[in-house]
N, C-alpha and C positions, 0 to 999 in steps of 0.2 A: 807484741806479736806483729810481725811484718806481713805485708800482703805479697805472698810468694807468687800467687797466680798472676799478679800484675807485672811481675818481673820476668815472666816467661816470654822471651823474645826470639828464641831460636830452638831448633831441635836439640842443640847441645844442652840447653837448660832442662828440656824434657828428659833427655837421657840421664842427666845428673840426678833428677828427682827419682826416676825409676831405679837407678843404681843405688841411690842412697837408702831408699826404703824398700829394697827388694825383699827383705826378709818378712816385713809386714805383709806385703802383697802375696808372697808365697804362702805364708801362714793362713791368710784369708782364703786363698784359692784351695789349698788342701783341706781346710776345715769345711768349706762349702761342698766340695766333692765328697768328703767323708760323710757329711750329713745326708747327701743325696743317696749314697750307697746304703747307709743305714736305713734311710726311709724306704728305699726300694726293697730292702730285706724285711723290714718290719711291717710295711704296708700290706694289708690283706689282699689276696688275689680275688679278682672278680672274673667270672666266666659267663659267656654269653651263648645263648642258643637262639636259632632263627628258624621260622617257618614261613612259607609263602602260600597264600590262598588265591586261586584264580577264580574270578567272578564272571560268570556268563551273564550278559545283559538280558534283561527281561524279568518280569515278576515271577516269583516262585510258584504261586498258585495259578494254574492254567485257567481257571474259571474267572480270574480277575485280570487276565492279560488283556490290555486295551487293544493290542494288535490282533487278538483272536476273537474279540467280541464286538466292540463298538466300531472298529475300523478307523478310529480317529488317528490323525497324524500326531506322532509323539516327537517332541524335541529330543533327539538322541543324546545331544551333549548334556542337556539338563537332566535327562534320565540317568545317564552314566554318572554324573557328578552326585546326584541325589542318592543313587543306589550305593555308590562307593562310600559316601559319607555315612549312610545308614549301616553298612557292614562294619565300618570302623567304630561307630558309636556302640553298636551291640557288642562288639568284641571288648570294648572298654567298660561295659556295664558292670555294676556292682554284683549282680547275680552270678556272672561268670567268674569274677574274682572270688566270691564266696565258695563257688564250686571247687576252684583250684585250691583255695586255702584248706577247705575241709578234706580234700583228697590228700594233700601233702601233709597236713597236720590235723589228724582226727581229734586231737585234744582241744583244738581251737573251738570246737562246738560247745565245750563246757565253760569257756571264758565268759566274763561279763561283757556287756555291750561296749564299754570303754576300751578294754583290752583287745577285744575282737576288732573294733574299729581301728585301733592303732596298727594291728597286724595287717589289716586290709589296706590302709594307707601306705604302709611300707611295701606291700606287694604291688600296689598300684604304681609306686615310683619305680619299681624294678621292671615294669612291663611297658613296652612302647609299641604302639600300633600306628602305622601310617601307610599311605599309598603313594607311589611315585607319580609324578605329574604325567598326564596323558597315558595312563596305564590302567588296566583292569586287574592288577595284582595287588593284594594287600599283604604287607610284610608285618609279621609279629615277632618281636624280640623280647627276650627275658634275661635278666641278670641275676646271678646268685654266687655264693661263695664256693660252690662246687659245680663242675660241669654236669653232673647227674641231676642236681636240683634245678639248674637252669633249663635243662632239657625237659624235666618233669613239669616245670611251670608253663613252658610254651605248649607242650603236648596237652596238658590239662586245659589250657585256655582254648586251644583249637577244638578239643573234644567237647568242652562245655558250649562253645559257639555252635557246633553242629547240632546239639540237642536243642538249644534255644532257637536256632534258625528254623528247624522243623516245626517248633511250637508256634512261633509268632507269625509264620507265613501260611498257616492253615487254620481253617475254622472248625473247631470241634463239633461233631455231630452233623456235619453237612451231608454226609452220605445217607445217614438215617433219615434226615429231613426230606431230601429229594426222593428217597425210596418210598417214604410214606405218602408224599404228595403225588408221586407218579401212580402209585397203586390206587389212591383215592380218585384221581382224575380218570384212570382207566375204567373204574366201576361206573362213574358218572357218564363217561363217554359211551360205554356199552349200553347203559340204560337209555340214554338219549337216542342212540341209533335204533334200539328196539322199538321205542315209542314212534320214531319217524317211520320205520318199516311197517308197523301195525297201522299207523294212520294212512299211509299210502295204500296199503292193502284194503283197508276198510272203505276208503273213498274211491278206490279204483284208479289211482294215479300212479303213473310210472315216471313221467317227466312233466314238470309244471309247464315248461316252455312249449313242449310238443303238444300237450293237452290244450293250452291256451291257443296255439296256432290252429289246431284242428277245429276247435270250437268257433273261432273267429271265421274260418273259412266256411264252415257250415252255415253260420248266420248270414254271411255275405251271399252265399249261394241261394238260400231261401229268400232273402230280401230281394235279390235280383229276379227270381222266379215270381215273387209276389208282385213286383212292379210290372213285369211282362204280362202277367195274368190280368192285372188291373187295366193295362192298356188294351189287351185283346177283348176284355169284357166291355169296356167302354165302346170300342169299335163295333162289337156285336150288337149292343143295345141301339147304337145309332143306326146300324144297318137295318135292324128290325123295324124301327120307327119309320125309316125312309121307305122300306118295302110296303108297310101298311098303308102309306099314303099314295104310293105310285104304282103298285103292282098291277092294279086294274087297267092302267093305261099302257102297259108294256105289250109289245107284239108277242104272238104265240111262240114264234121261234126263239125269242129271247127268254121267255118264261121256261120253254123247254130246256134251254141251255142252263138256266138257273137251277132247274130241277136235277138234270143229269150232271151238271158241272161242265160238260163238253157236248157239242153237237153229235147226235146219233148217226153212225155211219149207215145203218139200214134205212132210216128215214130219208137221209140225203140221197141214197141210191134209188129209193122208190120215187122220190120227187124227180130225179133226173130221168128215170125210165118213163114216168108219166109225161114229162115234157117232151121226150123224144117221140112217144106214141101220139101225142097231140100234134106235134109237128108233122109226123107221117100222115095223120088223118087229113090235115089241111092240104098236104101235097096230093093225096088221092082224090079229095073233093075237087081239086083244081083240074083233074084229068077225067074223073068219071062222075057218073050220076050217083046220088045218095043211095040208090038201090043196088048199086054195083056190089057184088059179093065181097070184094076186097075192102070196100068202104065199110060195109056192115061188119066185117071181121075186125077191122082196126078199131071201130067204135066199141065193140064188145071188149076188146083188150083195154081200152081207155077206161071203160066203166069199171072193170074189175080192178084196175090199178088204183082208181080213186077210192073204191070201197076198201081196199087193203090199207091205203094211206090214212083214210079216215079212222079205220079201226086202230091203227098204231099210234096216232097222234092223240095225247091226253087233252082233256077239256081244259080250257083256260082257268076256270075256277078251281078245279082240282089241282092243277099245277101251282097256282098261287098259294093254296093251302099247304101243299107239300113244301114249297120253298120256305114259307114262314115257320112251319113246324121244324124243318131242319135247322134253321137259324136259331129258333128258340131253344131247341135241344142243345145246340152248341153253347148258347148263353147259359143255360142251366148247368152244363158241364163246367163252364168257366166259373160260375158262382160257387159250385161245390169245390172246385180246385182252390179257389180263393179262401174259402173257409178252412180247408185243410192246411193250406200254407200259413194262414194266420195262426192256427193252433200250433203248427210246428214252430213258427217264429216265437210265439209266446213261450213254448216249452224250452226252446234254445236260450232265450233271454233269461228265463228263470234258472236254467242250468248254469248260465254264465254268472248270475248273481251268487248262486251256491258255490260255484268254482272260486269266485273272488274271496268268499269267506274261507273256503278250504285252503286257498292259496296263502292267505295271511297266516293261518294256523301252521301249515306245512313250512312256510318261509321262516316262521319263528323257530320251529323245530330244527330246520336245516341250519339256521344261524347259530343256534345253541350247539349243535353238533360241530359246526366249523370252529367255534370259539373253544370248545372243550378239546377238539383235536389239536388245535394250535397250542393250547396250554399243555396238553399231554406231551406233544412232541418236544416243546421247549424243556419240560421237566425231565423227559427221558434223556435229552442231550446233556442237561446239567448233571443228571444222575451218572451218566457215563464219565463226564469230566471229574465228578466227585470220586467215582470208583478209581479212575486213574490216579487221582490225587492221593487216595488212601493207599494205593499200591506203591506210589512213590514214597510216601511216608513210611510204610511198612519196610520197604527195602532201603530206606535211608538215602534216597536219591534226591539231590538238590541241585541248584544252579551254582553251588560253591564246590570247587574241586581243590583238594590239597595238592598244590603243585610241588611243594617241598615240605616233607615232615620236619618236625623239630630236630635240629641238628645236635650232634654231640661233638663239642670241640674241647679237647684236653688242654689247649693252649689258652692261658688267661688273656683277657682283653684289656685288663687294667691291673696294676699300673703298666704303662707302656715304657719299658726300660730304655729302649733306644731313644725315644723322644725325651724321656726324663733326663738321660745322660747328656743329650745334646743341649737341652735347655739349661742344665746345670753348668755345663762348660761355658756357655755364653754368659750366663749370669755371674758365674764365679770369676771369669775373666774381667768383665765390666766392674764387678765389685772390688776385685783386687786392685785394679787401676784407680778406682775411686778412693780406696783406702790409702794408697801411696800418695796420691795428690792431697788428700785430706791431712795425712800425717805431715807432709811438707808444709801445708798451709798453717797447721797448728804449731809448728816448730818455731820458737822465738829467736833462734840464733841467726846471725848474719852470715849468709853463705857465699856471697859474691862481692867483689870490690865495688860494684855498682850500688849494692845495698848499703855498704859502709859509707860511701860518699853521700848517698841520699839521706842516710840516717844521721851521720855526724856532721855533715857539711864540710868535711876536710878531704883533701885529695889523698889517694892511696899512693905511697911512694914505692912499696915493694910488697911481694907476697912470699910466704915461706911454705915450702912443700914438705910433707912428712909421709912416712910410709906406715900403713896399718894393714897388718895381716897380709904382708907381701904385696900390697897395692899402693901405688903412688897417688896421693890425693893432694890437691893444691887448695890452700886457704887464702 
């Protein structure tokens, strides 16, 4: 066997090999293409159906939505990725595949666990679920031997996911729970409010703050009056003591002022008239004799004025007694007022102590009402959210929308004839060339003068040409 490949030195040698083994190459090419055509005819057709689901971002259950309750900042990218992955995993779940299998093949329910698992694995291979990058759309595809079955597989999977999605995103019995709790809290709240109302009515309280302010103002006013009374009483006692020791030495006019409080206008006028009469008497005595009638007349007037003034002016002792009696009466009044103020102050302080006890009781009741009202409000809000959630569940409303239902495509997706023929042409061409070169490599004959000279070590003197099948071939 000669190394024909090592003797390939020019395109002429390549052309010679191709021409020499053309039948072998053509036979291989035709056989490969024939096998491809037979394979395309014999290979079973596969049909594909596709559905698209649009996922709105945000949790399904509104009561668990972090943007609606806690107000926390949510990483939107992480939330989108997590939610999309969750949707894909639920779509691929075994429960959905079992739903589709039982719907398409009711007899599969009677199979044993091994046979049923085998069918489920086959169905799982025929289903593909994925989400394009940076998208909120989930694509569901299914393959089958008929377009009808492929469509049924995808439609069943989407339907099963809708049911499963409603189930896993909602808490069973939440509406009944919140309804019971809200009713119970309403009864407790009504009872607490009734107790608070009765307590305020029994204690005579309307507003704790207003009552405390009014009571403090009353106590402050009485304490101020008590202090003022004490100061006035001390001053009165000191005045009485001073009067008792000095009243005997006071002039009559000052005593009279102490008795009346102010100088008497009548007495002052009488004294002024007496002074004028006495002055007139001295002037007449300077001019006339004492027996003169004018002098006698003026003396009579002076005597009468002195008698009247003496009758109007109280005695010194009586005036002092009157002054002390008035001051002692004032002191007794101040003492009585002090006792009354002390009793009032004691009553107010006792009332303040009772109010402090009542305030503690009422504050506890008000705090209980406040807590129950806050809890009741929160449960009513949750009850409304649960009611909305029940309505969404009843109507089948979710954050998943079917953007594209399962498609029906009568055109098979495999085998792909165009691609298979193109690949067969390329492979057949390469294979036929390989066959021709391999045949030439395995041929033991000497084909060129160079091979003869290299093999025998003798020079080639001449070549003889011959004709085969109408073609001229040189050897």
